C-alpha positions in Angstrom: 119.2 -40.2 69.9 118.1 -42.9 67.4 119.7 -46.1 66.2 119.0 -48.4 63.3 117.3 -51.6 64.1 117.9 -54.9 62.2 115.0 -54.1 59.9 116.4 -50.7 59.0 113.8 -48.7 60.9 114.8 -45.9 63.2 113.9 -46.5 66.8 114.7 -44.7 70.0 117.9 -45.7 71.7 116.0 -45.9 75.0 113.9 -48.7 73.5 116.5 -50.5 71.5 118.5 -52.5 74.1 116.9 -55.8 75.0 117.0 -56.2 78.8 117.0 -59.7 80.2 114.3 -59.9 82.9 114.6 -62.1 86.0 113.3 -65.6 85.2 112.6 -68.0 88.0 114.8 -71.1 87.8 112.8 -73.6 90.0 109.5 -74.3 91.6 110.7 -72.7 94.8 111.8 -69.5 93.1 108.7 -69.4 90.9 105.9 -70.0 93.5 107.5 -69.6 97.0 110.4 -67.1 96.9 109.0 -65.3 93.9 110.1 -61.9 92.8 107.2 -61.6 90.4 104.6 -59.0 91.5 101.7 -61.2 90.3 102.7 -64.2 92.5 103.5 -61.9 95.4 100.1 -60.4 95.1 98.5 -63.8 95.3 100.7 -64.7 98.3 99.4 -61.6 100.1 95.8 -62.4 99.2 96.1 -66.0 100.5 98.0 -65.1 103.7 95.6 -62.2 104.5 92.6 -64.4 103.9 94.0 -67.2 106.1 94.5 -64.8 109.1 91.0 -63.4 108.4 89.5 -66.8 108.9 91.0 -66.8 112.5 89.4 -63.4 113.1 86.1 -64.6 111.7 86.1 -67.6 114.1 86.9 -65.4 117.1 84.0 -63.1 116.0 81.6 -66.1 115.8 82.7 -67.3 119.3 82.0 -63.8 120.7 78.6 -63.7 119.1 77.7 -67.1 120.5 78.9 -66.1 124.0 76.7 -62.9 123.9 73.7 -64.8 122.5 73.9 -67.7 125.0 75.7 -66.4 128.1 74.6 -69.4 130.2 76.7 -71.7 128.0 80.0 -70.1 129.1 81.5 -70.7 125.6 84.3 -68.2 126.6 85.4 -67.2 130.0 85.9 -63.4 130.7 89.6 -63.5 130.1 89.4 -65.4 126.8 86.5 -63.2 125.6 88.6 -60.0 126.0 91.6 -61.7 124.4 89.3 -62.6 121.5 88.2 -58.9 121.2 91.9 -57.8 121.1 92.9 -60.4 118.5 89.8 -59.9 116.3 90.2 -56.2 116.0 94.0 -56.3 115.5 93.6 -59.0 112.8 90.8 -57.4 110.8 91.9 -53.8 110.8 95.6 -54.0 110.4 96.7 -57.5 109.3 93.8 -58.4 107.0 92.4 -55.4 105.2 95.6 -53.3 104.9 97.7 -56.2 103.6 94.9 -57.4 101.3 94.3 -54.0 99.6 97.8 -52.7 99.4 99.9 -55.9 99.3 97.4 -58.1 97.4 95.6 -55.8 95.0 98.6 -53.4 94.9 100.9 -56.1 93.5 98.3 -57.4 91.1 97.0 -54.2 89.7 99.7 -51.5 89.8 102.2 -53.0 87.3 99.4 -54.1 84.9 97.5 -50.8 85.1 100.6 -48.6 84.9 102.1 -50.6 82.0 105.2 -51.5 84.1 107.0 -54.8 83.7 107.1 -55.4 87.4 107.7 -53.5 90.7 110.9 -51.4 90.6 112.5 -53.4 93.5 111.4 -57.1 93.0 113.7 -58.5 95.7 112.5 -55.9 98.3 109.0 -56.7 97.2 109.6 -60.4 97.9 111.1 -59.6 101.3 108.1 -57.4 102.2 105.8 -60.4 101.9 108.0 -62.7 104.0 108.4 -60.2 106.8 104.6 -59.8 106.7 104.2 -63.5 106.9 106.6 -63.6 109.9 104.5 -60.9 111.6 101.4 -63.1 111.1 103.1 -66.0 112.8 104.2 -63.9 115.7 100.7 -62.5 116.0 99.2 -66.0 116.2 101.9 -67.0 118.7 100.8 -64.1 120.9 97.4 -65.7 121.2 98.7 -69.2 121.9 101.1 -68.4 124.7 99.8 -68.8 128.3 97.6 -65.8 129.1 97.5 -64.5 125.5 97.2 -60.8 124.7 95.8 -58.9 127.7 92.2 -57.8 127.4 92.5 -54.1 126.7 91.0 -54.2 123.3 92.6 -53.9 119.9 93.6 -50.3 120.8 96.0 -51.6 123.5 95.4 -48.6 125.8 97.8 -48.3 128.7 97.9 -48.6 131.6 95.2 -51.3 131.3 97.1 -53.3 128.8 100.1 -53.5 131.1 98.4 -53.9 134.5 95.8 -56.4 133.2 98.3 -59.1 133.1 100.7 -60.6 135.7 104.4 -60.5 135.0 104.2 -64.2 134.0 101.7 -63.8 131.2 102.8 -60.6 129.5 104.3 -62.6 126.7 101.1 -62.3 124.7 101.3 -58.5 124.8 105.0 -58.5 124.0 104.6 -60.8 121.0 101.7 -58.8 119.7 103.8 -55.6 119.8 106.7 -57.3 118.1 104.3 -58.5 115.3 103.1 -54.9 114.8 106.7 -53.7 114.5 107.4 -56.4 112.0 104.3 -55.6 110.0 105.3 -51.9 109.8 108.8 -52.8 108.6 107.4 -55.2 105.9 104.8 -52.8 104.8 107.4 -50.0 104.4 109.4 -52.2 102.1 106.3 -52.9 100.0 105.0 -49.4 100.2 108.1 -47.9 98.7 107.7 -50.2 95.7 104.1 -49.2 95.1 104.8 -45.4 95.2 108.0 -45.5 93.2 106.5 -47.9 90.6 103.6 -45.5 90.0 105.8 -42.4 89.8 108.8 -43.8 87.9 107.8 -47.0 86.0 104.6 -46.0 84.1 104.4 -46.8 80.4 105.1 -44.0 78.0 102.1 -41.8 77.6 100.5 -43.0 80.9 100.3 -39.7 82.7 99.1 -39.5 86.3 95.7 -38.1 85.2 95.2 -41.2 82.9 95.8 -43.8 85.7 92.8 -45.9 86.6 91.2 -44.9 89.9 92.1 -48.2 91.4 95.8 -47.3 91.1 95.1 -43.8 92.5 93.3 -45.2 95.5 96.2 -47.7 96.3 98.8 -45.0 95.5 97.4 -42.3 97.8 96.6 -44.9 100.5 100.2 -46.1 100.5 101.5 -42.5 100.9 99.1 -42.1 103.9 100.4 -45.4 105.4 104.0 -44.4 105.0 103.3 -41.2 106.9 101.0 -42.7 109.6 102.6 -46.1 110.4 105.7 -44.5 112.0 103.4 -43.2 114.8 102.1 -46.7 115.4 105.7 -48.0 115.3 107.0 -45.5 117.8 103.9 -45.9 120.0 104.3 -49.7 120.0 108.0 -49.6 120.7 107.5 -47.3 123.7 104.7 -49.5 125.0 107.0 -52.5 124.6 109.7 -50.7 126.7 107.1 -49.9 129.3 106.1 -53.5 129.4 109.5 -55.2 129.3 111.9 -52.6 130.9 109.6 -50.8 133.2 110.0 -47.4 131.6 107.2 -44.8 132.1 106.4 -43.3 128.8 102.7 -44.1 129.4 102.4 -45.3 133.0 100.9 -42.4 135.0 102.7 -40.9 138.0 102.5 -42.8 141.3 101.3 -40.8 144.3 103.1 -41.7 147.5 103.1 -40.3 151.0 106.4 -39.0 152.4 107.6 -39.3 155.9 106.3 -35.8 156.6 102.8 -36.8 155.6 102.9 -34.9 152.3 101.8 -36.5 149.0 104.7 -36.9 146.6 104.4 -37.7 142.9 107.1 -39.9 141.3 108.1 -39.5 137.7 105.5 -40.8 135.3 104.2 -40.7 131.8 100.9 -39.9 130.2 98.5 -42.6 128.9 97.0 -39.9 126.6 100.3 -39.8 124.7 99.7 -43.3 123.5 96.1 -42.4 122.5 97.4 -39.5 120.4 100.1 -41.6 118.8 97.7 -44.5 118.2 94.9 -42.5 116.7 97.3 -40.4 114.6 97.8 -43.7 112.9 94.3 -45.1 113.6 92.1 -42.7 111.7 94.3 -42.5 108.6 94.2 -46.3 108.8 90.4 -46.0 108.0 91.3 -44.3 104.7 94.3 -46.6 104.1 91.5 -49.2 103.7 88.8 -47.0 102.3 90.7 -45.2 99.5 91.7 -48.5 97.6 88.1 -49.6 98.1 86.9 -46.3 96.6 89.2 -46.7 93.6 88.2 -50.3 92.9 84.5 -49.6 93.2 84.9 -46.7 90.8 86.4 -49.0 88.2 83.8 -51.8 88.9 80.9 -49.3 88.5 82.4 -47.9 85.3 83.0 -51.3 83.7 79.6 -52.9 84.6 77.6 -49.7 83.9 79.3 -49.4 80.5 80.2 -45.7 81.1 83.3 -43.7 81.8 83.5 -42.6 85.4 81.7 -39.2 85.8 84.1 -36.4 86.8 87.4 -38.3 86.7 89.6 -35.4 87.7 87.2 -34.5 90.5 87.4 -38.1 91.8 91.2 -37.9 91.8 91.2 -34.6 93.8 88.6 -35.9 96.2 90.9 -38.9 97.0 93.8 -36.4 97.6 91.6 -34.2 99.7 90.4 -37.1 101.9 94.0 -38.1 102.4 95.1 -34.6 103.5 92.1 -34.2 105.9 92.6 -37.7 107.4 95.6 -36.4 109.3 93.8 -33.7 111.2 90.8 -35.6 112.6 92.4 -38.2 114.8 91.3 -36.7 118.2 87.6 -37.2 117.5 88.3 -40.7 118.9 89.2 -39.0 122.2 86.3 -36.7 123.0 85.8 -38.4 126.4 89.6 -38.4 127.2 89.2 -35.1 129.1 90.8 -32.4 126.8 89.3 -28.9 126.5 86.0 -28.7 124.5 87.5 -26.1 122.2 90.0 -28.7 121.1 87.1 -31.0 120.5 85.2 -28.5 118.4 88.2 -28.1 116.1 88.3 -31.9 115.4 84.6 -32.0 115.0 84.8 -29.3 112.3 87.6 -31.2 110.4 85.6 -34.4 110.8 82.6 -32.9 109.2 84.8 -31.3 106.4 86.0 -34.7 105.3 82.4 -35.6 104.4 82.6 -33.1 101.5 85.1 -34.9 99.3 83.5 -38.2 100.3 80.1 -36.9 99.2 81.5 -35.8 95.9 82.6 -39.4 95.2 79.1 -40.6 96.1 77.5 -38.2 93.7 79.9 -39.1 90.9 79.2 -42.8 91.3 75.4 -42.0 91.1 75.9 -39.9 88.0 78.0 -42.6 86.4 75.1 -45.0 87.0 72.6 -42.5 85.6 71.4 -43.7 82.2 74.2 -46.3 82.1 73.9 -49.7 80.6 73.9 -51.4 84.0 74.6 -55.1 84.1 73.7 -56.7 87.4 76.7 -59.0 87.4 78.1 -60.2 90.7 80.9 -57.6 90.8 78.3 -54.9 90.2 76.0 -56.2 92.9 78.9 -56.0 95.4 79.8 -52.5 94.2 76.3 -51.3 94.7 76.1 -52.9 98.1 79.3 -51.1 99.1 77.8 -47.8 98.0 74.7 -48.3 100.2 76.7 -49.7 103.1 79.4 -47.0 103.2 76.7 -44.3 102.9 74.9 -45.7 106.0 78.2 -45.9 107.8 79.1 -42.3 106.8 75.8 -40.9 107.9 76.2 -42.5 111.4 79.8 -41.0 111.4 78.1 -37.6 111.4 76.7 -38.5 114.8 80.0 -39.8 116.1 81.9 -36.8 114.8 80.0 -34.2 116.9 81.2 -33.8 120.4 77.8 -33.8 122.2 76.3 -36.9 120.5 79.7 -38.8 120.6 79.9 -38.4 124.4 76.4 -39.8 124.7 77.0 -42.7 122.3 80.6 -43.5 123.3 81.3 -47.1 124.3 77.8 -48.3 123.2 76.9 -50.6 120.4 76.3 -47.6 118.2 80.0 -47.3 117.8 80.3 -51.0 116.9 77.6 -50.6 114.2 79.2 -47.5 112.8 82.7 -48.9 112.7 81.7 -52.2 111.1 79.5 -50.6 108.5 82.3 -48.2 107.5 85.5 -50.2 107.8 84.2 -53.8 108.3 81.4 -54.7 105.9 81.9 -52.1 103.2 85.6 -52.9 102.3 84.9 -56.7 102.5 82.1 -56.2 99.9 84.6 -54.5 97.7 87.1 -57.4 98.2 84.5 -59.9 97.0 83.5 -57.7 94.0 87.2 -57.3 93.0 87.8 -61.0 93.3 84.9 -61.9 91.1 85.9 -59.2 88.6 89.6 -60.0 88.3 89.5 -63.8 89.1 89.6 -64.7 85.4 92.6 -62.4 84.8 94.5 -64.0 87.7 93.6 -67.6 87.1 92.3 -68.0 83.6 89.0 -69.5 85.0 85.5 -68.1 85.3 83.5 -68.2 88.5 79.9 -69.4 88.5 77.5 -66.4 88.2 74.6 -68.2 89.9 76.6 -69.3 93.0 78.1 -65.8 93.1 74.7 -64.2 93.4 73.8 -66.6 96.2 77.0 -65.7 97.9 76.2 -62.0 97.5 72.7 -62.1 99.0 73.7 -64.3 101.9 76.6 -61.9 102.7 74.7 -58.6 102.2 71.5 -59.6 104.1 73.4 -61.5 106.8 75.7 -58.6 107.5 72.8 -56.2 107.8 70.9 -58.6 110.1 73.9 -58.7 112.5 75.0 -55.0 112.6 72.0 -52.8 111.6 70.1 -53.5 114.9 73.2 -52.5 116.8 72.4 -48.8 116.0 69.2 -49.1 118.0 70.9 -51.0 120.8 73.4 -48.2 121.1 70.8 -45.5 121.1 69.2 -47.4 124.1 72.5 -47.3 125.9 73.6 -51.0 125.5 77.4 -51.0 126.3 80.0 -52.7 124.2 82.8 -55.0 125.4 80.6 -56.6 128.0 81.3 -60.3 128.5 77.6 -61.3 129.1 74.2 -59.6 129.4 71.1 -61.1 130.9 67.4 -60.2 130.5 65.6 -60.3 133.8 62.4 -58.9 135.4 64.5 -56.6 137.6 66.5 -55.1 134.7 66.6 -51.4 134.0 64.4 -49.7 131.4 66.8 -50.8 128.6 66.0 -54.4 129.4 69.5 -55.2 130.6 71.2 -55.6 133.9 
């Protein structure tokens, strides 16, 4: 149906009505309780960066403690609490919120041609629930006892039995913060998915979307499917902690009056591991896929070439997402299940390298004979390419049953994990900030200072984490509070 406009031209009836958009009325509704996706994206970026500073400080304190054990910078309990907080902050509350909440809100409406997110009020609420989860997370570290030192994976029964009844508030608050985070993300995630599917501009088909949007879109779908496992696992762990249920606490062996051993009702700690890693490994790609998409756009822009094999890149993203749900138990090779079960997950783990390798080759072919400009965003994109390649190659070692059992709980795991999901995504974050900072603020960043920042970051990260591969191959264990060199040490030089 067509109607006549005031100028006499025939226009579509779907385009003719003028819709009054929501306009903020005051400073509070413009900058604080904003329903504008651009402002919400900046709020996510600022909040995630602020909590990352705490995670960085904890990391520095742990490094100082390991480097100078005699100084006793951290006592054993505080050291293990720092490990728990550092991992929880960086993996879940920093990178996930920054890529999906921050860049998702900033890029999806602009790149899809949408006026805003489809549910602005729900989008606003998603940020404030996320901020509440951050405050509860910080509170879990500040209460007496803090989070118990079972690591960021929160494995039972250690996470429950490590603390006394008086200092379990740290664990309880941390679990509550995870529940709040999942609730807030679900509200935001529905916005990202529905906006991409329903609010694109006319003519903007799915196969014309920038790869940044594809990465965020598919990662959001992964998260909406994987986070319920974390939510359920966390709630059951909370019930075990507070109400004394036995979802994860193993059976208690007692002796009856007749001298027979009797097993009381009990749960399985392995159940929590399956639930956690069913979320935990897709979480790697919840962070990695937006990074893949953003790097694709950065390389394309700063090499002055269209991305090579666009459709292949899209289907590689989809394939990685699908395979990410059937590889979780490669984190559990030493948990005691049958080796045939392990071989299945080893096979699927190696299969996921195929679509990832396709993306690597496409990036290389985009750079081939391109008009490459070594701008700051391009430098960070190339650094990501090298770093993720190194992390992926060491992942081939960790994905095989035999080598993983030998390298498990050594510094090789720390090096692999940080290269893949620590350093590489952060390099993308820096590249994206330098690339889109003028769009978000109307100001340019200094190119010279940016290059100094790049080289300090890139070289410094490799100096910290690359030697850990060799430490792990020599059997140096991770999560140790302190290590001393001594003339009576073992062949590895440690006792």
